[in-house]
VMD Tcl script that draws the C-alpha trace (Angstrom):
set ca {
  {83.85 8.75 142.28}
  {86.32 10.83 144.24}
  {85.41 13.77 146.46}
  {87.13 16.17 144.07}
  {85.03 14.99 141.13}
  {81.93 14.94 143.32}
  {82.44 18.58 144.32}
  {82.91 19.60 140.69}
  {79.80 17.68 139.61}
  {77.75 19.10 142.47}
  {78.87 22.67 141.72}
  {78.02 22.26 138.04}
  {74.62 20.84 138.90}
  {73.89 23.69 141.31}
  {74.86 26.34 138.73}
  {72.64 24.79 136.08}
  {69.78 24.35 138.56}
  {70.03 27.95 139.75}
  {70.03 29.24 136.18}
  {66.98 27.13 135.36}
  {65.19 28.38 138.48}
  {66.12 31.99 137.67}
  {64.71 31.57 134.19}
  {61.53 29.66 135.06}
  {60.64 30.70 138.63}
  {62.17 34.00 139.76}
  {65.22 36.07 138.72}
  {66.33 36.18 142.36}
  {67.60 32.61 142.04}
  {70.61 34.06 140.21}
  {71.99 34.73 143.70}
  {72.36 30.98 144.15}
  {74.71 31.02 141.17}
  {76.65 33.86 142.79}
  {76.86 31.91 146.06}
  {78.16 28.76 144.33}
  {80.77 30.76 142.42}
  {81.91 32.61 145.55}
  {82.14 29.33 147.46}
  {84.28 27.79 144.71}
  {86.55 30.84 144.70}
  {87.05 30.90 148.48}
  {87.57 27.12 148.49}
  {90.42 27.46 145.99}
  {92.23 29.83 148.37}
  {91.37 28.34 151.76}
  {90.81 24.65 151.05}
  {87.57 24.79 153.08}
  {84.62 23.29 151.20}
  {81.39 22.39 153.00}
  {80.30 20.09 150.15}
  {83.56 18.11 150.42}
  {83.08 17.77 154.17}
  {79.57 16.40 153.67}
  {80.73 14.00 150.96}
  {83.52 12.72 153.22}
  {80.97 12.08 155.99}
  {78.87 10.18 153.44}
  {81.82 7.85 152.87}
  {83.38 9.21 149.69}
  {87.15 9.06 149.40}
  {89.61 11.52 147.90}
  {91.45 10.76 144.65}
  {94.61 10.15 146.68}
  {92.85 7.57 148.87}
  {91.41 5.82 145.81}
  {94.88 5.39 144.37}
}
mol new
graphics top color blue
foreach p $ca { graphics top sphere $p radius 0.5 }
foreach p [lrange $ca 0 end-1] q [lrange $ca 1 end] { graphics top cylinder $p $q radius 0.2 }
display resetview
C-alpha cells in the first residue's frame, strides 16, 4: 500500500470512528471529525501531512517509489 492510499484509508477510518464515538459516547467527539477534515483541507494546499510523515517513518513508500 502506498502512503497516499494509507493516508486516505486512515482519514476515512478516523472520520467513521469519530462519528461512532459521537453517537455512542459523547457528541463532543464530532470535533475529531472537524479536525480530520481541516487537516485534509490544509494538507491539500500545503502538502504537509503528519500522518504521511509517520507512515514514511514506518517504512511505507509513495506511489511514485512503488512504480
